[in-house]
C-alpha positions in Angstrom: -15.8 0.5 10.5 -12.9 2.3 8.9 -10.2 1.0 6.5 -7.7 0.2 9.2 -10.2 -1.8 11.2 -11.3 -3.6 8.0 -7.6 -4.5 7.2 -7.1 -5.9 10.7 -10.3 -8.0 10.5 -9.2 -9.2 7.0 -5.8 -10.2 8.2 -7.4 -12.1 11.1 -9.7 -13.9 8.6 -12.9 -12.6 10.0 -14.3 -10.9 6.9 -16.7 -13.2 4.9 -16.9 -10.8 1.9 -16.7 -7.3 0.7 -19.6 -5.7 -1.3 -19.2 -2.7 -3.5 -22.7 -1.4 -3.7 -23.6 0.6 -6.8 -26.1 3.4 -6.1 -27.9 5.8 -8.4 -25.8 8.7 -9.6 -22.5 6.8 -10.0 -21.9 6.4 -6.2 -20.3 3.3 -4.8 -20.4 2.3 -1.1 -18.2 -0.3 0.4 -19.6 -2.8 2.9 -17.9 -5.6 4.8 -19.9 -8.7 5.9 -18.8 -10.6 8.9 -20.9 -13.5 10.4 -23.8 -12.4 8.1 -24.0 -8.9 9.4 -23.2 -5.8 7.2 -20.6 -3.3 8.3 -20.5 -0.2 6.1 -17.1 1.5 5.7 -16.6 5.0 7.0 -14.0 7.6 6.0 -11.7 9.4 8.4 -14.5 11.8 9.3 -17.0 9.1 10.2 -19.0 9.6 7.0 -20.0 6.8 4.6 -17.0 6.0 2.4 -18.0 6.9 -1.2 -16.0 5.5 -4.1 -16.0 6.6 -7.8 -15.8 3.2 -9.5 -14.7 -0.5 -9.3 -11.2 0.6 -10.2 -11.1 3.2 -7.4 -12.2 0.4 -4.9 -9.4 -1.8 -6.2 -6.9 1.0 -5.6 -8.1 1.5 -2.1 -8.0 -2.2 -1.3 -4.7 -2.9 -3.1 -2.7 -3.7 0.0 -5.4 -5.8 1.7 -5.4 -9.6 1.9 -7.4 -11.4 -0.9 -11.1 -11.4 0.0 -14.3 -12.4 -1.7 -15.3 -9.1 -3.4 -18.7 -8.5 -5.1 -20.3 -5.7 -7.1 -23.9 -5.3 -5.9 -26.5 -3.4 -8.0 -29.5 -2.4 -5.9 -33.0 -2.9 -7.1 -34.0 0.1 -9.1 -37.6 0.1 -7.8 -36.4 0.6 -4.2 -34.1 3.5 -5.2 -36.3 5.4 -7.6 -39.8 4.8 -6.4 -39.5 3.6 -2.8 -41.4 0.5 -3.7 -40.5 -2.8 -2.3 -39.7 -5.4 -4.9 -41.1 -8.7 -3.5 -39.4 -11.1 -5.9 -36.3 -9.2 -7.2 -33.0 -9.5 -5.3 -30.1 -7.2 -5.8 -27.8 -8.3 -8.6 -24.5 -9.6 -7.1 -21.5 -10.3 -9.3 -18.0 -11.4 -8.1 -15.1 -9.0 -8.9 -11.7 -10.5 -9.4 
């Protein structure tokens, strides 16, 4: 899904929430969730859209309708060691 498609879905009220996923190395990925399914955002070249910060995401989404927007920190054990954390869930915080 690209930004134009996301905007169209948001206007139609089909987007449940947006998640800005914080990855190791200061990389942020944007994901839309519709009907419980994740839809990662792609840039104009079809690559995963990478953002620099929460503020950068706000800039990109400035003209969009108001949506539930969360910052999600992934579980460090999964990223760094490849281990599955059985109890821990990603930390999810709402962004205003």
